[in-house]
C-alpha positions, -999 to +999 in steps of 0.1 A: -233+049+194-269+069+192-267+103+185-277+129+213-309+149+208-304+183+193-303+208+217-319+235+195-343+233+167-349+263+140-382+274+130-379+251+099-374+220+118-408+228+138-428+238+106-415+205+091-424+184+121-457+199+125-464+196+085-456+160+087-478+155+118-506+173+100-504+154+066-504+121+088-535+132+104-554+144+073-547+108+056-557+090+087-591+111+087-594+107+054-592+071+054-614+069+085-641+088+064-636+062+035-639+032+053-663+047+076-687+049+053-682+016+038-686+003+072-717+019+074-732+004+042-721-030+052-737-028+085-771-017+067-767-046+045-760-072+070-789-058+090-815-060+061-799-096+054-810-106+089-844-092+091-851-115+059-835-144+073-857-141+107-885-131+085-884-164+066-882-186+097 
């Protein structure tokens, strides 16, 4: 039988929950920045490759 949700939460419960969510958001934001810059570099390389391909035709 599933446990009933808690009716009372302590300040520690809330601070733990908030800290956990913040850590997840920070790691997600860090990954987006890291991979976002990598994607930008790849797009630049693809664009320059396409320009060279079109110039050769």
